[in-house]
Residue, then its C-alpha position, 0 to 999 in steps of 0.5 A: x305871376x307877381x300880380x296874381x298875388x295881390x290882395x284884391x286877388x287873394x280876398x276875392x279868390x276866398x270869397x269866390x271858394x266859399x261862394x263854390x262851396x256853398x253853392x256846390x252843396x246842392x251838387x253833392x247833396x244830389x249826387x248823394x241821391x243819385x249815386x245811392x241807387x248804385x252797387x256798393x263798389x260803385x258809388x265812390x267812382x260815380x261820385x269822383x267822376x261826377x265832381x270831376x266832371x264839375x271842374x271840367x264844366x266849370x272851368x270850360x264855362x270860365x274860358x268861354x266866358x264871352x259865350x257865357x255872358x251872351x246867355x243873358x242876353x233876350x232871345x224872345x218874349x214870351x207873355x210880357x217876359x223876356x227869356x233869354x239862354x240862361x233862362x231856359x238853361x234854368x228852366x229845363x234844369x229845375x224841371x229836371x230837378x223837380x222831377x227827379x227828386x219827386x220820382x225818388x220821393x214816390x220811389x222811397x214811399x211806393x217801394x218802402x216794402x219792396x226791396x226787389x229788382x225796382x230799386x236795383x242798380x242804375x247805370x253808372x253811365x246813366x248817373x253820370x250823365x245825370x250828375x253832368x247835366x245838373x252840374x251844367x245848370x248849378x255852374x251857369x249862375x256861380x260862373x256868371x257870379x264869379x265874373x262880377x267878383x274876380x277880374x283874373x280868370x286865373x283866380x276863378x279857375x283856382x276857386x273852382x278847382x279848391x271848391x271841388x276839393x273840399x267837396x271831394x272830401x265830403x262826399x262820401x261822408x255825406x253819401x253815407x250819412x244820407x244813405x243810413x238815416x232814411x228821414x235825412x235823405x227824405x229832407x235832401x230830396x224835399x231840399x232839391x224840390x226846393x231848389x228846382x223850384x227857385x230855378x224855375x223860378x229864376x228861369x221865369x224871370x222872378x228873383x228869390x233871394x237865395x238867402x231866405x232859401x238857405x236859411x229855410x234849408x239851414x233850419x230844417x236841417x237843425x231840426x232834423x240833427x236835433x230829431x235824431x239825436x233825440x231818437x238815438x238818446x232814447x234807443x240808448x235809453x231803452x237799451x240801458x233800461 
């Protein structure tokens, strides 16, 4: 037990926790989009279930790390590209993310004037299942990265639990904020398409530096936050006038 609290393990825990939180924000945004179609009373339950499943998924992947690492082994070669188990998971997950985000954008635009039953009510079980599918995709890459950053499985598990606890705190406010601001929801959906394209490219063997993706997302988010702040100032000025 004493060996657990070494400087190396503490630094690994802090680094892994920060990484899991950053990568988990994608998951939080996706959960916010999915749960937005549920009745108000079911949204919190769906968020908690989704993030709870994220903990279970990541811990199970960590505990079966030898199997996870085998996913990086080549399976077949197609058109000169090596396809592994990880590649297939990333391709399927990226394709699903692109499809889902595009479908939501289409519905948002085409159904903007129709508040009727078309938008209603998604099944709680269906939403949780979709969250679980994306949990697996998002978890796979971070678990493989975690193996290279920490030697002790207990450190990896602790980082996952702490990160998901942080996400549980912010999932509600993020979901409410996205639902209150339609432009933020559209931006979030665009982010999901971008992430889906990145996952698909990774699955096809083309590496894209995530730093560029996150910089583009952060820059776009900062611009939209400035737009929201400007609109609020204009509204206040109009009311005062």
